[in-house]
MARBA-3410 file (N, C-alpha, C, O; in Angstrom, 1 decimal):
196
11.2,-10.8,-10.2,9.8,-10.9,-9.7,9.1,-12.1,-10.3,9.1,-12.2,-11.5 ~ 8.5,-12.9,-9.5,7.8,-14.0,-10.0,6.5,-13.5,-10.7,5.9,-12.5,-10.4 ~ 6.1,-14.3,-11.7,4.9,-14.0,-12.5,3.7,-14.1,-11.6,3.7,-14.8,-10.6 ~ 2.6,-13.5,-11.9,1.4,-13.6,-11.1,0.9,-15.0,-11.2,0.8,-15.6,-12.2 ~ 0.6,-15.5,-10.0,0.1,-16.9,-9.9,-1.3,-17.0,-9.4,-1.9,-18.0,-9.5
-1.9,-15.9,-8.8,-3.2,-16.0,-8.2,-4.0,-14.8,-8.7,-3.4,-13.7,-9.0 ~ -5.3,-14.9,-8.8,-6.1,-13.7,-9.1,-6.4,-12.9,-7.9,-6.6,-11.7,-8.0 ~ -6.4,-13.5,-6.7,-6.6,-12.7,-5.4,-5.7,-13.2,-4.3,-5.4,-14.4,-4.2 ~ -5.1,-12.3,-3.6,-4.3,-12.6,-2.4,-4.2,-11.4,-1.5,-4.7,-10.4,-1.8 ~ -3.5,-11.6,-0.4,-3.3,-10.6,0.6,-1.8,-10.2,0.8,-1.0,-11.1,0.9
-1.6,-8.9,0.7,-0.2,-8.3,1.0,-0.2,-7.8,2.4,-1.1,-7.2,2.9 ~ 0.9,-8.1,3.1,1.2,-7.5,4.4,2.6,-6.9,4.3,3.5,-7.6,3.9 ~ 2.7,-5.6,4.7,4.1,-5.0,4.6,4.6,-4.9,6.0,3.9,-4.8,7.0 ~ 6.0,-4.9,6.1,6.6,-4.7,7.4,8.1,-4.3,7.2,8.7,-4.4,6.1 ~ 8.6,-3.7,8.3,10.0,-3.4,8.4,10.5,-4.0,9.7,9.7,-4.6,10.4
11.8,-3.9,10.0,12.3,-4.5,11.1,11.6,-4.1,12.4,11.4,-4.9,13.3 ~ 11.2,-2.8,12.5,10.6,-2.3,13.7,9.2,-2.8,14.0,8.8,-2.8,15.2 ~ 8.5,-3.3,13.0,7.2,-3.8,13.2,7.0,-5.2,12.8,5.9,-5.7,12.6 ~ 8.1,-5.9,12.6,8.0,-7.3,12.2,7.3,-8.2,13.2,6.5,-9.1,12.8 ~ 7.4,-7.9,14.5,6.7,-8.7,15.5,5.1,-8.5,15.3,4.4,-9.4,15.5
4.7,-7.3,14.9,3.3,-7.1,14.6,2.9,-7.8,13.4,1.8,-8.4,13.3 ~ 3.8,-7.8,12.4,3.5,-8.6,11.1,3.3,-10.1,11.4,2.4,-10.7,10.8 ~ 4.0,-10.6,12.3,3.9,-12.0,12.7,2.5,-12.2,13.3,1.8,-13.2,13.0 ~ 2.0,-11.3,14.1,0.6,-11.4,14.6,-0.5,-11.3,13.5,-1.4,-12.0,13.5 ~ -0.2,-10.3,12.6,-1.1,-10.1,11.4,-1.2,-11.4,10.6,-2.3,-11.9,10.3
-0.1,-12.0,10.3,0.0,-13.2,9.4,-0.7,-14.4,10.2,-1.4,-15.2,9.6 ~ -0.4,-14.5,11.5,-1.0,-15.5,12.3,-2.5,-15.4,12.3,-3.2,-16.4,12.1 ~ -3.1,-14.2,12.4,-4.5,-14.1,12.3,-5.1,-14.4,10.9,-6.2,-15.0,10.8 ~ -4.3,-14.1,9.9,-4.8,-14.4,8.5,-4.7,-15.9,8.3,-5.6,-16.5,7.7 ~ -3.7,-16.6,8.8,-3.6,-18.1,8.7,-4.7,-18.7,9.4,-5.1,-19.8,9.0
-5.2,-18.1,10.5,-6.3,-18.7,11.3,-7.6,-18.5,10.6,-8.4,-19.4,10.5 ~ -7.9,-17.3,10.2,-9.2,-16.9,9.6,-9.3,-17.1,8.1,-10.4,-17.1,7.6 ~ -8.2,-17.1,7.4,-8.2,-17.3,6.0,-7.0,-18.2,5.6,-6.1,-17.8,4.9 ~ -7.1,-19.5,6.0,-5.9,-20.4,5.9,-5.6,-20.7,4.4,-4.4,-21.1,4.1 ~ -6.5,-20.6,3.5,-6.2,-21.0,2.1,-5.9,-19.8,1.2,-5.6,-20.0,0.0
-6.0,-18.6,1.7,-5.8,-17.4,0.9,-4.3,-17.2,0.8,-3.6,-17.1,1.8 ~ -3.7,-17.0,-0.4,-2.3,-16.8,-0.5,-1.9,-15.4,0.0,-2.6,-14.5,-0.1 ~ -0.7,-15.4,0.7,-0.2,-14.2,1.3,1.1,-13.8,0.7,1.9,-14.7,0.2 ~ 1.4,-12.5,0.7,2.7,-12.0,0.2,3.2,-11.0,1.2,2.5,-10.0,1.4 ~ 4.3,-11.2,1.8,4.9,-10.3,2.8,5.8,-9.3,2.0,6.8,-9.8,1.3
5.5,-8.0,2.1,6.4,-7.0,1.5,7.4,-6.6,2.6,7.0,-6.0,3.6 ~ 8.6,-6.9,2.4,9.7,-6.7,3.4,10.5,-5.5,3.1,11.2,-5.5,2.0 ~ 10.6,-4.5,4.0,11.4,-3.3,3.8,12.6,-3.4,4.7,12.5,-3.0,5.9 ~ 13.7,-4.0,4.2,14.9,-4.2,5.0,15.5,-5.6,4.9,14.9,-6.4,4.2 ~ 16.6,-5.8,5.4,17.4,-7.0,5.2,17.4,-8.0,6.4,18.3,-8.7,6.6
16.3,-8.0,7.2,16.2,-8.9,8.3,15.5,-10.2,7.9,14.9,-10.3,6.9 ~ 15.7,-11.2,8.8,15.1,-12.6,8.5,13.6,-12.6,8.7,13.1,-12.0,9.7 ~ 12.9,-13.2,7.8,11.5,-13.4,7.9,11.2,-14.9,7.8,10.1,-15.4,7.4 ~ 12.2,-15.8,8.2,12.1,-17.2,8.0,10.9,-17.8,8.6,10.3,-18.8,8.1 ~ 10.5,-17.4,9.8,9.4,-18.0,10.5,8.1,-17.8,9.8,7.2,-18.7,9.8
7.9,-16.7,9.1,6.7,-16.4,8.3,6.8,-17.2,7.0,5.8,-17.7,6.5 ~ 8.0,-17.2,6.4,8.2,-17.8,5.1,7.9,-19.3,5.2,7.5,-19.9,4.2 ~ 8.0,-19.9,6.3,7.8,-21.4,6.5,6.3,-21.7,6.5,5.9,-22.9,6.3 ~ 5.4,-20.7,6.7,4.0,-21.0,6.7,3.5,-21.3,5.3,4.0,-20.8,4.3 ~ 2.4,-22.1,5.2,1.9,-22.5,3.9,1.3,-21.3,3.2,0.6,-20.4,3.8
1.5,-21.2,1.9,0.9,-20.2,1.1,1.4,-18.8,1.2,0.8,-17.8,0.9 ~ 2.7,-18.7,1.7,3.3,-17.3,1.9,4.5,-17.1,0.9,5.3,-18.0,0.8 ~ 4.5,-16.0,0.3,5.6,-15.5,-0.6,6.1,-14.3,0.1,5.5,-13.7,0.9 ~ 7.3,-13.9,-0.3,8.0,-12.7,0.2,8.5,-11.9,-1.0,9.0,-12.4,-2.0 ~ 8.3,-10.6,-0.9,8.9,-9.6,-1.9,9.8,-8.7,-1.1,9.3,-8.0,-0.2
11.0,-8.7,-1.5,12.0,-7.7,-0.9,12.4,-6.8,-2.0,12.1,-7.0,-3.2 ~ 13.1,-5.7,-1.7,13.6,-4.7,-2.6,14.2,-5.4,-3.9,13.9,-5.0,-5.0 ~ 15.1,-6.3,-3.7,15.8,-7.0,-4.8,14.9,-7.8,-5.7,15.2,-8.1,-6.8 ~ 13.7,-8.1,-5.2,12.7,-8.9,-6.0,11.9,-8.0,-7.0,11.3,-8.6,-7.9 ~ 11.9,-6.7,-6.8,11.1,-5.8,-7.6,11.8,-5.6,-8.9,13.0,-5.2,-9.0
11.2,-5.9,-10.0,11.8,-5.9,-11.4,12.0,-4.5,-11.9,13.0,-4.2,-12.6 ~ 11.1,-3.6,-11.7,11.3,-2.2,-12.2,12.3,-1.5,-11.4,12.2,-1.3,-10.2 ~ 13.4,-1.0,-12.0,14.5,-0.4,-11.3,14.1,0.8,-10.5,14.6,1.0,-9.4 ~ 13.2,1.6,-11.1,12.8,2.9,-10.3,12.0,2.5,-9.1,12.2,3.0,-8.0 ~ 11.0,1.5,-9.2,10.3,1.1,-8.1,11.2,0.5,-7.0,11.0,0.8,-5.8
12.2,-0.3,-7.5,13.1,-0.9,-6.5,13.9,0.1,-5.8,14.1,0.0,-4.6 ~ 14.3,1.2,-6.4,15.1,2.3,-5.8,14.3,3.2,-4.9,14.8,3.8,-4.0 ~ 13.0,3.4,-5.2,12.2,4.4,-4.6,11.0,3.9,-3.7,10.4,4.8,-3.1 ~ 10.8,2.6,-3.6,9.7,2.2,-2.8,10.0,1.5,-1.5,9.1,1.0,-0.8 ~ 11.2,1.6,-1.1,11.7,1.0,0.2,12.5,2.0,0.9,13.0,3.0,0.3
12.7,1.8,2.2,13.5,2.7,3.0,12.8,3.7,3.8,13.3,4.7,4.2 ~ 11.5,3.5,4.0,10.7,4.4,4.8,9.5,5.0,4.2,9.3,4.8,3.0 ~ 8.7,5.7,4.9,7.5,6.5,4.5,6.4,5.5,4.0,5.4,6.1,3.5 ~ 6.5,4.2,4.1,5.4,3.3,3.8,5.2,3.2,2.3,4.1,2.8,1.9 ~ 6.1,3.5,1.4,5.9,3.4,0.0,5.9,2.0,-0.5,5.3,1.7,-1.6
6.4,1.0,0.2,6.4,-0.4,-0.2,5.0,-0.9,-0.4,4.7,-1.8,-1.2 ~ 4.0,-0.3,0.3,2.6,-0.7,0.2,2.0,-0.4,-1.2,1.0,-1.0,-1.6 ~ 2.7,0.4,-2.0,2.2,0.8,-3.3,2.7,-0.2,-4.4,2.2,-0.3,-5.5 ~ 3.8,-1.0,-4.1,4.3,-1.9,-5.1,3.3,-2.8,-5.7,3.4,-3.1,-6.9 ~ 2.3,-3.4,-4.9,1.3,-4.3,-5.5,0.5,-3.7,-6.6,-0.1,-4.5,-7.4
0.5,-2.4,-6.8,-0.3,-1.8,-7.9,0.4,-2.1,-9.2,-0.2,-1.9,-10.3 ~ 1.7,-2.4,-9.2,2.5,-2.6,-10.4,3.1,-4.0,-10.4,3.3,-4.5,-11.5 ~ 3.5,-4.6,-9.3,4.2,-5.9,-9.3,3.7,-6.7,-8.2,3.2,-6.2,-7.1 ~ 3.8,-8.0,-8.3,3.4,-9.0,-7.3,2.6,-10.1,-7.9,2.3,-10.1,-9.1 ~ 2.3,-11.1,-7.1,1.7,-12.3,-7.6,0.2,-12.3,-7.7,-0.4,-13.2,-8.2
-0.5,-11.2,-7.4,-1.9,-11.1,-7.4,-2.5,-10.0,-8.3,-2.0,-8.9,-8.3 ~ -3.5,-10.4,-9.1,-4.2,-9.4,-9.9,-5.0,-8.5,-9.0,-5.0,-7.2,-9.2 ~ -5.7,-9.0,-8.1,-6.5,-8.3,-7.1,-6.0,-8.6,-5.7,-5.6,-9.7,-5.5 ~ -6.1,-7.6,-4.9,-5.5,-7.9,-3.5,-6.1,-7.1,-2.4,-6.8,-6.0,-2.7 ~ -6.0,-7.6,-1.2,-6.3,-6.9,0.0,-4.9,-6.5,0.6,-4.0,-7.4,0.7
-4.7,-5.3,0.9,-3.5,-4.8,1.5,-3.7,-4.5,3.0,-4.7,-3.9,3.4 ~ -2.8,-5.0,3.9,-2.9,-4.8,5.3,-1.5,-4.3,5.8,-0.5,-4.9,5.5 ~ -1.5,-3.2,6.7,-0.3,-2.9,7.4,0.0,-4.0,8.4,-0.9,-4.7,8.8 ~ 1.2,-4.0,8.8,1.7,-5.0,9.8,0.9,-5.0,11.1,0.8,-6.0,11.8 ~ 0.4,-3.8,11.5,-0.3,-3.7,12.8,-1.8,-4.1,12.8,-2.5,-3.8,13.7
-2.2,-4.6,11.7,-3.6,-5.1,11.6,-3.7,-6.5,12.1,-2.8,-7.3,11.9 ~ -4.8,-6.8,12.7,-5.1,-8.1,13.2,-6.5,-8.5,12.6,-7.5,-7.7,12.8 ~ -6.7,-9.6,12.0,-7.9,-10.0,11.4,-8.7,-10.8,12.4,-8.2,-11.8,13.0 ~ -10.0,-10.5,12.6,-10.8,-11.2,13.5,-12.1,-11.6,12.7,-13.0,-10.8,12.7 ~ -12.1,-12.8,12.2,-13.2,-13.3,11.4,-12.9,-13.4,9.9,-11.8,-13.2,9.5
-14.0,-13.7,9.2,-13.9,-13.9,7.8,-13.8,-12.6,7.0,-14.8,-12.1,6.4 ~ -12.6,-12.0,7.0,-12.4,-10.8,6.2,-12.5,-11.0,4.7,-13.0,-10.1,4.0 ~ -12.0,-12.1,4.2,-12.0,-12.3,2.8,-13.4,-12.4,2.2,-13.6,-11.9,1.1 ~ -14.3,-13.0,3.0,-15.7,-13.1,2.5,-16.4,-11.7,2.4,-17.4,-11.5,1.8 ~ -15.8,-10.7,3.1,-16.3,-9.3,3.0,-15.6,-8.4,2.0,-16.0,-7.3,1.9
-14.6,-9.0,1.4,-13.8,-8.2,0.4,-14.5,-8.1,-0.9,-15.0,-9.1,-1.4 ~ -14.7,-6.9,-1.4,-15.3,-6.7,-2.7,-14.1,-6.3,-3.6,-13.4,-5.3,-3.5 ~ -13.9,-7.2,-4.6,-12.7,-6.9,-5.5,-13.2,-5.9,-6.5,-14.2,-6.0,-7.2 ~ -12.4,-4.8,-6.6,-12.8,-3.7,-7.5,-12.6,-4.0,-8.9,-11.8,-4.7,-9.4 ~ -13.5,-3.4,-9.7,-13.4,-3.5,-11.2,-12.5,-2.4,-11.7,-11.9,-2.7,-12.8
-12.3,-1.3,-11.0,-11.4,-0.3,-11.5,-10.6,0.5,-10.5,-9.4,0.7,-10.6 ~ -11.3,0.9,-9.4,-10.7,1.8,-8.5,-10.3,1.0,-7.2,-10.7,-0.1,-7.0 ~ -9.5,1.8,-6.4,-9.2,1.3,-5.1,-10.4,1.4,-4.2,-11.2,2.3,-4.3 ~ -10.6,0.4,-3.3,-11.7,0.4,-2.4,-11.2,0.5,-1.0,-10.4,-0.3,-0.5 ~ -11.6,1.6,-0.3,-11.3,1.9,1.1,-12.3,1.1,1.9,-13.5,1.0,1.5
-11.9,0.7,3.1,-12.8,-0.1,3.9,-14.1,0.6,4.3,-15.2,-0.1,4.3 ~ -14.1,1.9,4.5,-15.3,2.6,4.8,-15.7,3.5,3.7,-16.6,4.4,4.0 ~ -15.2,3.4,2.6,-15.5,4.3,1.4,-14.8,5.6,1.5,-14.8,6.4,0.5 ~ -14.1,5.9,2.6,-13.3,7.1,2.7,-14.3,8.3,3.0,-15.5,8.2,3.1 ~ -13.6,9.4,3.3,-14.4,10.6,3.7,-14.0,11.7,2.7,-12.8,12.1,2.6
-14.9,12.3,2.0,-14.7,13.4,1.1,-14.5,14.7,1.9,-15.3,15.1,2.7 ~ -13.3,15.3,1.7,-13.0,16.6,2.4,-12.8,17.6,1.3,-12.0,17.5,0.4 ~ -13.5,18.8,1.4,-13.4,19.8,0.4,-12.8,21.1,0.9,-12.5,22.0,0.1 ~ -12.5,21.1,2.2,-11.8,22.3,2.8,-10.3,22.2,2.5,-9.6,21.4,3.1 ~ -9.8,23.1,1.7,-8.4,23.1,1.3,-7.5,23.3,2.4,-6.3,22.9,2.4
-7.9,24.1,3.4,-7.0,24.3,4.6,-6.8,23.0,5.4,-5.7,22.7,5.9 ~ -7.9,22.2,5.5,-7.8,20.9,6.2,-6.9,20.0,5.4,-6.0,19.3,6.0 ~ -7.1,19.9,4.1,-6.3,19.1,3.2,-4.8,19.5,3.4,-4.0,18.6,3.5 ~ -4.6,20.8,3.3,-3.2,21.2,3.4,-2.5,21.0,4.8,-1.3,20.7,4.9 ~ -3.3,21.0,5.8,-2.8,20.7,7.2,-2.4,19.3,7.4,-1.5,18.9,8.0
-3.2,18.4,6.7,-3.0,16.9,7.0,-2.4,16.1,5.8,-1.8,15.1,6.1 ~ -2.5,16.6,4.6,-2.1,15.8,3.5,-1.2,16.5,2.5,0.0,16.1,2.4 ~ -1.7,17.5,1.8,-0.8,18.1,0.7,-1.3,19.4,0.4,-2.4,19.8,0.7 ~ -0.5,20.2,-0.3,-0.8,21.5,-0.8,-1.5,21.4,-2.1,-1.0,21.1,-3.1 ~ -2.8,21.8,-2.1,-3.7,21.7,-3.3,-3.1,22.6,-4.4,-3.2,22.1,-5.6
-2.7,23.8,-4.1,-2.2,24.7,-5.2,-1.0,24.1,-5.9,-0.8,24.2,-7.1 ~ -0.1,23.4,-5.1,1.1,22.8,-5.7,0.7,21.7,-6.6,1.3,21.5,-7.7 ~ -0.3,20.9,-6.2,-0.7,19.8,-7.1,-1.4,20.4,-8.4,-1.2,19.9,-9.5 ~ -2.2,21.4,-8.2,-2.9,22.0,-9.4,-1.9,22.5,-10.4,-2.1,22.4,-11.6 ~ -0.8,23.2,-9.9,0.1,23.8,-10.8,1.0,22.7,-11.5,1.5,23.0,-12.6
1.1,21.5,-10.9,1.9,20.5,-11.6,1.1,19.4,-12.3,1.6,18.7,-13.2 ~ -0.2,19.3,-11.9,-1.1,18.4,-12.5,-2.4,19.1,-12.8,-3.4,18.8,-12.2 ~ -2.4,20.0,-13.8,-3.6,20.8,-14.1,-4.8,20.0,-14.5,-6.0,20.4,-14.4 ~ -4.6,18.7,-14.9,-5.7,17.9,-15.3,-6.4,17.2,-14.1,-7.5,16.6,-14.2 ~ -5.8,17.4,-12.9,-6.3,16.8,-11.7,-6.8,17.8,-10.7,-6.0,18.7,-10.3
-8.1,17.7,-10.2,-8.5,18.6,-9.1,-8.3,17.9,-7.8,-8.9,16.8,-7.6 ~ -7.4,18.4,-7.0,-7.1,17.7,-5.7,-8.1,17.7,-4.6,-7.9,17.2,-3.5 ~ -9.2,18.4,-4.9,-10.3,18.5,-3.9,-11.5,17.7,-4.3,-11.8,17.5,-5.4 ~ -12.1,17.1,-3.3,-13.4,16.4,-3.5,-13.2,14.9,-3.6,-14.1,14.2,-4.0 ~ -12.0,14.4,-3.3,-11.7,12.9,-3.4,-11.8,12.4,-2.0,-11.6,13.1,-1.0
-12.1,11.1,-1.8,-12.2,10.5,-0.5,-10.8,10.3,0.1,-9.9,9.8,-0.6 ~ -10.6,10.6,1.3,-9.4,10.3,2.1,-9.7,9.1,3.0,-10.8,9.0,3.5 ~ -8.7,8.3,3.2,-8.9,7.1,4.1,-7.6,6.7,4.6,-6.5,7.0,4.1 ~ -7.6,5.9,5.7,-6.4,5.3,6.3,-5.9,4.3,5.3,-6.6,3.3,4.9 ~ -4.6,4.4,4.9,-4.0,3.4,3.9,-3.5,2.2,4.6,-2.7,1.4,3.9
-3.9,1.9,5.8,-3.5,0.7,6.5,-4.2,-0.5,6.0,-3.8,-1.7,6.2 ~ -5.4,-0.3,5.3,-6.2,-1.4,4.8,-6.9,-0.9,3.6,-7.6,0.1,3.6 ~ -6.7,-1.6,2.5,-7.5,-1.3,1.3,-7.4,-2.4,0.3,-6.6,-3.4,0.5 ~ -8.3,-2.4,-0.7,-8.4,-3.4,-1.7,-8.0,-2.7,-3.0,-8.4,-1.6,-3.3 ~ -7.2,-3.4,-3.8,-6.8,-2.8,-5.1,-6.7,-3.8,-6.2,-6.9,-5.0,-6.0
-6.3,-3.3,-7.3,-6.1,-4.2,-8.5,-4.8,-3.7,-9.2,-4.6,-2.6,-9.4 ~ -4.0,-4.7,-9.5,-2.7,-4.4,-10.2,-3.0,-3.7,-11.6,-3.9,-4.1,-12.3 ~ -2.2,-2.7,-11.8,-2.3,-2.0,-13.1,-3.3,-0.8,-13.2,-3.4,-0.2,-14.3 ~ -3.9,-0.5,-12.1,-4.9,0.7,-12.2,-4.3,2.0,-12.0,-4.9,3.0,-12.3 ~ -3.0,2.1,-11.5,-2.3,3.3,-11.3,-1.2,3.5,-12.3,-0.5,2.5,-12.6
-1.1,4.7,-12.8,-0.1,5.0,-13.8,1.3,5.2,-13.1,1.4,6.1,-12.3 ~ 2.2,4.4,-13.5,3.5,4.5,-12.8,4.2,5.8,-13.1,5.0,6.3,-12.3 ~ 4.0,6.3,-14.3,4.7,7.6,-14.6,4.1,8.7,-13.8,4.9,9.6,-13.4 ~ 2.8,8.7,-13.5,2.2,9.7,-12.6,2.8,9.6,-11.2,3.1,10.6,-10.6 ~ 2.9,8.4,-10.8,3.5,8.1,-9.4,4.9,8.6,-9.4,5.3,9.2,-8.4
5.7,8.4,-10.4,7.0,8.9,-10.4,7.0,10.4,-10.3,7.8,11.0,-9.5 ~ 6.2,11.1,-11.1,6.1,12.6,-11.0,5.7,13.0,-9.6,6.2,14.0,-9.1 ~ 4.7,12.4,-9.0,4.2,12.8,-7.7,5.3,12.6,-6.6,5.5,13.5,-5.8 ~ 6.1,11.5,-6.7,7.1,11.3,-5.7,8.2,12.3,-5.9,8.8,12.8,-4.9 ~ 8.6,12.6,-7.1,9.6,13.6,-7.4,9.1,15.0,-6.9,9.9,15.7,-6.3
7.9,15.3,-7.1,7.3,16.6,-6.5,7.4,16.6,-5.0,7.7,17.6,-4.4 ~ 7.1,15.4,-4.4,7.2,15.4,-2.9,8.6,15.6,-2.5,8.8,16.3,-1.5 ~ 9.6,15.0,-3.1,11.0,15.1,-2.7,11.4,16.6,-2.8,12.1,17.1,-2.0 ~ 11.0,17.3,-3.9,11.3,18.7,-4.1,10.6,19.6,-3.2,11.1,20.7,-2.9 ~ 9.4,19.2,-2.7,8.6,20.1,-1.8,8.2,19.3,-0.6,7.0,19.2,-0.3
9.1,18.9,0.2,8.9,18.0,1.3,7.9,18.6,2.3,7.0,17.9,2.8 ~ 7.9,19.9,2.6,7.0,20.5,3.5,5.6,20.5,3.0,4.6,20.5,3.8 ~ 5.4,20.6,1.7,4.0,20.6,1.1,3.4,19.2,1.2,2.2,19.1,1.0 ~ 4.2,18.1,1.4,3.6,16.8,1.4,3.8,16.1,2.8,3.3,15.0,3.0 ~ 4.6,16.8,3.6,4.8,16.2,5.0,4.5,17.2,6.0,5.3,17.7,6.7
3.2,17.5,6.1,2.7,18.5,7.1,2.9,18.1,8.5,3.3,17.0,8.8 ~ 2.6,19.0,9.4,2.8,18.8,10.9,2.1,17.5,11.4,2.6,16.8,12.3 ~ 1.0,17.1,10.8,0.2,16.0,11.3,0.9,14.7,10.9,0.6,13.6,11.5 ~ 1.8,14.7,9.9,2.5,13.5,9.4,1.6,12.5,8.8,2.0,11.3,8.8 ~ 0.4,12.9,8.3,-0.5,12.0,7.7,-0.3,11.8,6.2,-1.1,11.1,5.6
0.7,12.4,5.7,0.8,12.3,4.2,1.2,11.0,3.8,1.4,10.7,2.6
END
């Protein structure tokens, strides 16, 4: 993994099935934010040469991730590659976009770089009804029993297709524990709505 080279940049993630969308996302970024460095998070072994030829673009693939656990567990589906920038990558602060996002206008001028927390585009929506949380995201009682220091109710929920973050604000050990809990309790984290 290359050392951090910029204090702010944009990550776009993609897999083979949505690479054509990533090309559109990157094209919109090169048009509206031509000088902002980009990093493509690639989940899979397909060619991204056409995007790599663009100015200011870097690529991170599974093999580029230095932490062995992140390398083994952050690729291969479920959108986990979008979490890699919290621990590795070329930017201290970043805007993350899913491949199906298209930028129309000066998005960078509207980005507020967080001092500590992740910033959702609309601030998120706080949901306190545990039945709704359980239907769409996760089993609150399971989280309470495994993370007694954390109350899983009362936090903002938001679409993770667009957010602003800062490297180093999330504890990798807690993420490891959460992912292991998800693997052991798939139904509690993958409800019918598939929004987990």
